C-alpha positions in Angstrom: 6.6 -25.8 -20.5 3.9 -23.2 -21.4 1.5 -24.1 -18.6 3.6 -26.2 -16.3 5.1 -25.1 -13.1 8.9 -25.3 -12.8 11.2 -24.7 -9.9 13.8 -22.0 -10.3 17.1 -23.3 -11.4 18.9 -20.6 -9.5 17.7 -18.2 -6.8 20.6 -15.8 -6.0 19.6 -14.9 -2.4 21.0 -16.3 0.8 17.9 -18.3 1.8 18.1 -20.8 4.6 16.8 -23.7 2.5 16.8 -26.1 5.4 14.8 -24.9 8.3 17.7 -25.3 10.7 17.4 -22.7 13.5 20.3 -20.4 14.3 19.8 -21.3 18.0 19.7 -25.1 18.7 16.1 -25.5 19.8 16.5 -29.3 20.0 18.4 -28.8 23.3 15.5 -27.2 25.1 14.0 -29.4 27.8 10.4 -29.9 26.8 9.1 -30.9 30.2 6.3 -29.0 31.9 6.9 -28.2 35.5 3.4 -28.3 36.9 0.1 -28.9 35.2 -3.6 -28.6 36.2 -6.2 -31.3 36.0 -7.4 -31.0 32.4 -11.0 -31.6 31.3 -10.0 -32.8 27.8 -7.0 -34.3 26.1 -4.4 -31.6 26.3 -2.5 -30.4 23.2 0.9 -28.8 23.6 3.0 -26.0 22.0 6.1 -24.3 23.3 6.7 -20.6 22.5 10.2 -19.2 23.1 11.2 -15.5 23.0 14.6 -13.8 22.5 17.7 -14.5 20.5 18.6 -17.5 22.7 15.1 -18.5 23.7 15.6 -16.9 27.1 11.9 -16.9 27.9 9.8 -20.0 27.4 6.0 -20.1 27.6 4.0 -23.3 27.4 0.6 -23.2 25.6 -1.7 -26.1 26.4 -5.1 -26.4 24.7 -7.7 -28.0 26.9 -11.0 -28.2 25.1 -12.4 -24.7 25.0 -9.7 -23.3 27.3 -6.1 -22.4 26.8 -3.4 -22.5 29.5 -0.6 -20.0 29.0 2.4 -20.0 31.2 2.7 -16.2 31.2 5.7 -15.8 33.5 7.6 -18.8 31.9 8.2 -20.6 35.2 6.6 -23.9 34.0 3.7 -23.8 36.4 0.4 -23.8 34.6 -1.7 -24.0 37.8 -1.1 -20.4 38.9 -3.9 -17.8 38.8 -4.5 -16.2 35.5 -2.9 -19.0 33.5 -6.2 -20.3 32.1 -7.6 -18.2 29.1 -11.2 -18.5 27.9 -11.9 -18.6 24.2 -13.2 -15.6 22.4 -16.9 -16.0 21.9 -18.2 -14.6 18.7 -21.4 -12.5 18.7 -24.8 -14.2 18.8 -25.8 -15.5 16.3 -22.4 -17.0 15.4 -21.2 -16.5 11.9 -20.9 -19.7 9.8 -17.9 -21.8 11.0 -17.2 -19.7 14.1 -17.6 -22.6 16.4 -15.0 -24.6 14.5 -12.2 -22.1 15.2 -11.2 -21.4 18.8 -9.7 -18.0 19.3 -7.7 -17.0 22.4 -6.1 -13.7 23.4 -3.2 -13.8 25.8 -2.9 -10.2 26.8 0.2 -8.4 27.9 2.6 -11.3 27.6 6.1 -10.1 28.2 8.9 -11.2 25.8 12.5 -11.8 26.7 13.1 -8.0 26.8 10.3 -7.5 29.4 8.1 -5.6 26.9 4.5 -6.8 26.9 2.6 -7.6 23.7 -0.5 -9.6 22.9 -0.4 -13.1 21.6 -3.3 -14.4 19.6 -3.8 -18.2 19.4 -6.2 -19.7 16.7 -7.0 -23.4 16.7 -9.3 -24.9 14.1 -9.6 -28.6 13.5 -6.1 -30.1 13.9 -4.2 -27.0 12.8 -3.2 -23.8 14.7 -1.7 -20.4 14.1 -0.1 -17.8 16.4 0.1 -14.0 16.1 2.6 -12.1 18.3 2.3 -8.3 18.1 5.3 -6.5 19.6 5.1 -2.7 19.1 2.1 -3.2 16.8 3.9 -5.2 14.2 2.4 -8.7 13.8 4.7 -11.7 13.6 2.7 -14.8 12.6 3.2 -18.6 12.0 1.0 -21.5 11.1 2.2 -22.8 7.8 5.5 -23.1 5.9 6.9 -25.4 3.3 7.3 -28.1 5.9 3.6 -28.2 6.6 0.9 -26.9 9.1 1.4 -26.0 12.7 -0.3 -28.5 15.0 -0.2 -28.8 18.8 1.2 -32.1 19.9 -0.3 -34.8 22.2 2.8 -34.9 24.4 5.2 -32.1 25.6 8.2 -33.9 24.3 6.8 -33.8 20.8 5.5 -30.2 21.0 6.4 -27.8 18.2 8.6 -24.9 19.2 7.8 -21.4 17.9 10.6 -18.8 18.2 9.6 -15.2 18.4 12.3 -12.4 18.5 15.0 -14.8 17.4 17.7 -14.5 14.8 16.2 -13.3 11.5 16.4 -15.4 8.4 14.9 -15.4 4.9 12.3 -18.0 4.3 9.2 -19.0 2.4 5.7 -19.3 3.7 4.8 -21.6 0.8 7.0 -23.6 -1.6 8.2 -21.3 -4.4 6.9 -22.2 -7.8 7.0 -20.5 -11.2 4.6 -20.4 -14.1 5.6 -19.3 -17.5 3.5 -16.7 -19.2 1.0 -14.3 -17.7 -1.0 -15.3 -14.6 -4.4 -16.6 -15.3 -7.7 -15.6 -13.6 -7.4 -15.7 -9.8 -3.7 -16.5 -9.9 -1.2 -14.3 -8.0 0.9 -11.9 -10.1 4.1 -12.8 -8.2 5.9 -16.2 -8.7 6.6 -16.5 -5.0 6.9 -14.4 -1.9 9.9 -14.4 0.5 9.5 -13.4 4.1 11.8 -12.5 7.0 11.4 -14.3 10.3 12.7 -16.8 12.7 12.7 -20.6 12.2 11.3 -22.7 15.0 11.2 -26.5 15.4 8.6 -28.5 13.7 6.1 -28.0 10.9 4.5 -24.5 10.5 6.8 -22.9 13.0 8.5 -20.3 10.7 7.5 -17.0 12.5 7.6 -14.2 9.9 6.7 -10.5 9.8 3.2 -10.2 8.4 3.8 -6.7 7.1 7.0 -5.3 5.5 6.7 -2.4 8.1 8.0 -4.8 10.7 11.2 -5.4 8.6 14.1 -3.0 9.2 14.1 -0.2 6.6 17.6 -0.9 5.4 16.8 -4.4 4.3 16.1 -5.1 0.7 15.8 -8.7 -0.8 16.4 -9.3 -4.4 16.6 -12.5 -6.4 18.6 -13.4 -9.5 16.4 -16.0 -11.3 17.5 -18.2 -14.1 15.2 -20.3 -16.3 16.4 -23.1 -18.6 15.9 -22.4 -22.2 13.1 -24.1 -24.1 15.4 -24.6 -27.0 18.0 -27.4 -26.7 21.4 -25.8 -26.3 19.9 -22.3 -26.0 20.9 -19.6 -23.5 19.0 -19.5 -20.2 16.5 -16.7 -19.5 17.7 -14.5 -16.7 15.7 -12.0 -14.6 16.0 -10.1 -11.4 13.1 -9.3 -9.0 12.8 -7.3 -5.8 11.1 -9.7 -3.4 10.9 -7.6 -0.3 11.7 -4.0 0.9 11.8 -3.0 4.5 9.8 -0.2 5.8 
């Protein structure tokens, strides 16, 4: 198995292996109350805030514009709901026109505290960055796949910020025996703390450990099968994440 990747036989942490959210997001009504006349084919994403998704904000991509239901009342035709894309300096750096960037300023969460929400759309994928109290929480990819806005509201992914915290992976965990090669990460995998959403790429996790409560420490007991038939397994313990 010298150069082959193998999955861990045992990871002794309470990871939510299935991306089932603690709050049942499937029961949320994904109908938009009132919509403007779009100039392009709209793409939908629903962002919810709070432990029980108390506040719900629709994001609708309309070509070079983004509609954000700031007050969460389902009406996207109100003043201030349309957000223009961030325009890079002239001349544009390579690839800048392929990625649309939007800043939804002072968007209040379920607790009424305002924070900025960054929305990045490139090709058919997207990512979100919510920054309460200066600590970014991001989503855009996870072991299920990439975050993509949907063609219809009823199919829209649901991103949950400020919900029940769970352990999860941003990428599928893999292991490689031996020392990492050139350009390879020195860690077998990284675990994150965040909130599961509904749909691919919706795991919203703390970007920095500083956003994680200081009393949280995540360790893993890892067991590799022996390379010798009938031999004892190889066991190790790793600290995956420290709050702070």
